[in-house]
C-alpha positions, 0 to 999 in steps of 0.5 A, spaced: 219 873 587 213 870 584 210 864 581 204 862 577 206 866 571 202 866 564 202 872 559 195 874 560 197 875 568 203 880 566 198 884 561 193 885 567 199 887 572 202 892 567 195 895 566 192 895 573 199 898 576 199 903 570 206 901 568 209 901 575 210 894 575 215 890 570 217 883 570 223 879 569 222 872 567 228 871 563 231 866 568 230 859 569 230 859 576 226 865 578 220 870 576 221 877 579 216 883 579 219 890 580 215 895 583 215 903 583 210 903 588 208 909 594 205 908 600 204 912 607 210 907 609 215 902 606 211 896 609 204 899 606 207 900 599 210 893 599 203 890 602 199 894 597 204 891 591 203 884 594 195 885 593 196 888 586 200 882 584 196 877 587 189 879 586 189 883 580 194 879 576 193 872 579 200 871 581 203 868 587 208 872 591 213 867 594 218 872 597 220 879 597 227 880 595 230 886 600 237 887 596 240 885 602 246 882 598 250 888 595 256 888 591 262 894 592 259 898 586 252 898 589 255 900 596 258 906 593 252 908 589 247 907 596 252 911 600 254 916 595 261 915 594 266 913 588 267 906 587 275 907 588 273 910 595 269 904 597 274 899 595 279 903 599 275 902 605 274 894 603 281 893 603 283 897 610 286 903 606 281 908 609 276 907 615 280 904 620 280 897 617 274 894 620 270 894 614 265 888 614 267 882 611 264 879 604 258 874 606 257 871 599 259 871 592 266 869 590 273 872 590 272 876 584 265 878 585 264 878 593 257 880 596 256 884 603 250 884 607 247 891 606 245 891 614 252 890 616 255 895 611 249 900 613 251 899 620 258 900 619 257 907 616 252 909 621 258 907 626 264 911 622 260 916 619 254 917 623 249 916 618 242 914 619 240 907 620 234 904 616 232 898 621 225 899 619 226 896 612 230 890 614 225 889 619 219 889 615 222 885 609 223 880 614 216 880 617 213 879 610 218 874 608 216 870 614 209 871 613 210 869 606 214 862 608 209 860 613 203 861 608 207 857 603 208 851 608 201 851 610 198 851 603 203 845 601 201 842 608 194 844 610 194 844 618 188 847 620 190 847 628 197 850 626 194 855 621 190 858 627 196 858 632 200 861 627 194 867 626 194 867 633 201 868 634 201 874 629 196 878 632 198 877 640 
């Protein structure tokens, strides 16, 4: 999620990333840049993408969207099952009846927290957990939020203490 969007910086971002970044600015509530970026690690790829968004395009990264909330169809896609199979797990018709409950959305469009769904599949189907991804996104978002707060309310003492806390 980004701020500071102008047509010129979108062109610069596209050129600087050889087309790896696409922008979605159709919503009145948010501006989003999607990346197909590689790095030695997931965290390195995100931090490198942030650098390109901010330094090359002049945008400000506000938050990383970790796609933490998922619909049933996305659960099916991520775990390689049919939508009908996932619906049966959700309704308790298969899998022991203890599938995680939805955490958001509506009755017609419920959303599940991916970390809970992933943990359920790890427990019941012995799938590997990707805890690193959630940790990295959480750490980066916490840092971006602290940066935003300190830019809005500059406080040199608090800034120094936060930097100290990050490196301790």
